[in-house]
N, C-alpha and C positions, 0 to 999 in steps of 0.2 A: 505492500500499501504506500502512496506518495500522497504528499502535501506538506504545508506546513500551517501551522505547528499541527502536529499528529500524536504529539504522545498521550494525549484524551483520548484515543481512538478505540473504541470498543471490535472493530472490525476485525483485529486477528483472532480474538477470542472464538467471533461468531465463523471465519472462517476456518482455522484448524478443528472447529469441531464438525464442521460438516465432512470437512476430508476426513476426517477421523471415521464418523458412520458411513462412510462411501466405501471406507478402507483402501483409501487413497497415501501415500505416502509423500505427499506435498509440504512444502512449507509455504509458511506466510508471516512476513515479518515486515517493520515498517520503516520507509526510509525518507527522510526528510527532504525535499525539494523545494524551493522557492520559486516564484513568479519568475516565469524567462527561465528556468532550467530544467524544463520535461524534455526538450529535444537532444540535450545532449546527454541526460539520463537514459533515454529510452534508446539511443544510439549506442551507446557502450554495455546494452544487455546481447547476453549471447543465447543460442538456441534452448536453452534449459528454462528458461522463463515463458512459462506459457500465458502470464498476462499482470495486468495492474486494476485494482482499484485505485480510484483516485478522488481526492479532496479537495477542498477549497486552497490555493488558489488557482488552479491548475485546472478545473473543468472546462473552461473557454477554449483552452491552446491543447486538451486534450482533441476536442473537436476538430480545432484545424489541422492537428497534425495526423489526423487518421484520411488513410484511404480507403477507409469503406466505411459507412455509417447508414443508418437508419433515417426514418420520417421525424422520430422523437428527437434525434440530437438534431439533425436539420432545423428544427422548428425552434426548440429552445437554445441551440447554439451552446450546447453545454455535456459532456459526456462524464459520465463517474466510472467508466470502465473501458478498458482497451484489453482486448485479445490480441495475442500474437500469434500469427498462424501464419508458417513459413515464410516468412519477409513480410505478411500483411499487416496493416495496424488497423482494425478493426473495434470502432467504436458505439458503445450504447449507454441509455441513460435510463439506468434501472430505480432512479429516484422517483421517477413519474409511476411507477406500477407500487412503490412502495409508498406513496403517498396513499395514491387511492384506496389499498388496502388496511391501510391505517386510519382514514376517514372511515374505512365501511365497518372497520373494528367498532369504532365508536357511535355508528349509525346514520352517519352522513352518506346517504348514497343518491340523494336527491338536492342539487344545489342550486338555486338560480343565483344567487348574487353573494361575493364575499369579500371580505375586508383581508389583504394580504400586507403585513408588516416586511419592508423592506423590498428590492427589485436585484438584485443579482441572480448568479446562474441558479441557487434554490428555488428563489421565487418564482422563476421562470417555468421551474418543474411542478411546481404547484400550481401554477396557473394553470399548465397540460396539463395537470391529473384534473381540476375541477372544472376543466370543457369538457371532459371525457363525462362526467356528471351533470352535465345540462345546464353548466353556467351562462349567463346571460350577461351579467355587467361585474364588474371589480371595480374597488377602490381602493388604491395603492398606496402607502403612508412612505413616506422620505424625506427626510432633511435637505437632502440636497436635489430637485428636481431632474437635471441635467445625469445624475445615475439612473434615470429611470428610462431613458430612452429605448435599451433593447425590450425592454418589458411593455411599453409602452408600443411598439412596433408588434412585440408576439401578438399584444391585445386586440391589435389591428387584423392583423392574419386570421384572427380566430374567428371575428367578425364581433367581438364585445365590447360593450360599454365602459370606457374609464375615466374614474374621477380621481386625480392626482393630488394628494393632500398633505400637510405637514402630518410628521409622524407624532407630534403632540394631541394631536386632534383624537387619539385611541380611543380615550375614555367616554368619547360621544358617541361614538360607532358602534359598541358592542351591541345595541339592540337593531333589530331590523335589518341583521343578514343571516344567513344562514352558517357562514363558517369564518373563523378569525383564523387566520395565520400567521405564527409569528416566525421569521426564515431567517431572522439576523444571526451572526454567529456567538459562538458559547461566551459569556463572558459580558455581553450587552445586555446594559439594565432596561427594564421600561423607562418609557420617557419621564411618564409621571404614576405617581402610585395609583394603582387601578384598584378600588374596593367597589366588590358585586355583592346587593345585600341579600340577593336572590340568583337563583341559578337561571344563568343566560338561555336561552333558546338554543341560541350559535353555537354551533362543535368550535372547541377552540384545538388547531393544529400547532402544536409547539414543537419546532423540529430540532430542540434542545434535545440531547439525551446522557449528557453528562457535564455537571451534576443533573441529576432530576428530583423534582421537576422543575421544569425551566420556569422564566420569570411570566410567562402569560398561563402556563399551566399551573401554576401555583395558586394564582387567588381564584382560578377555574375551579379549582379542585375543593378549595378551603369553601366555595360556595355551593359546591353540592352540581357543578353543571359535565357536561360531559368532554372528554378530552381525546384528543387523537395524539397518542405519543411517538416521540422522537424516537424511544428505543423499538416500539414498534415499527416505523419506517425505516428505521435502520435496518433492523431483523429482515423484514418482507425484501427489501431492495438488495439486501446481501444474498438471499435466497437464490435472485434472479443473477444476481453476480456468479455465484457457485453454479447454475444450469450453463452459463455460457462458458465460460473456463472449461466445464466437463465434457461441455455436446457442441457447443457453436452456437446454440442460440438460447433464447430467455423465454421461451413461450412453454415448450414441451417439460412436463413434469420430471423432477429428477425419480431415478429408481429408489423408493420408499421414502418419497419425499416427504410423509408424514413426520418418519421418524429422524429423517434429518433435521428437519425443522423446529423437532423436539428437542433436541441436542443442542442446537444453536441454542434456542428462548434457554434451555438451562446453563448455558456458558455465561450468559449475561450477568455479572455481576450483582448484586443488589442496588437498589437505585438509592441514591446519599444526595 
């Protein structure tokens, strides 16, 4: 796995558990790679490498580096998975499927409007997942509107109504929407405290997974609201990465996938 920072990542525990369950003697380790360093790192790999899991800030670079990608990568301009197959570099974005499964686990299967905090690669993956669930309009919250250009372009391509507002307005937008998604990096706090006296109707998607609960999930859970966990998103996207590394595709289940997924879930440390 590559990215920066990555010391907090739970992906090694998930992947190692999956390969043990599948009877594969495969290794999976962290490699700190900063922005701009992806090409040099990949060029230095030998044929023992099957692929890479990718986290921030390299998802856009991965999409650009690949010589093979699917429609989801093309739409979002981001890839979190790179398969090294006979000299080819094939990219996939399994975050989208991970978001869909996490939302379904929380009961969000029909979404008309959403509020998304952040506009980076993860936010675009969230938007693509929400589009699959029937989304018609989205409000994106950012501090700097210039950073939402790619997000706005994707919303336009998907035919969605878009409102762009300051992130400080989050507390005013909790009611009247179906999903509120927090996509900012670990360690970024809520712009203002969010006190919820009643359980919100909207499902909160908090992509944070370590520590858990994240900044959005914490007040949501305290109010008894429904939460799509970043840990579930991480698990579900990792299952599809494992499929891709094992078989070269992401849609057909692994042999005994229920047992593999159970082993991966059991490998997650207790929430902290």
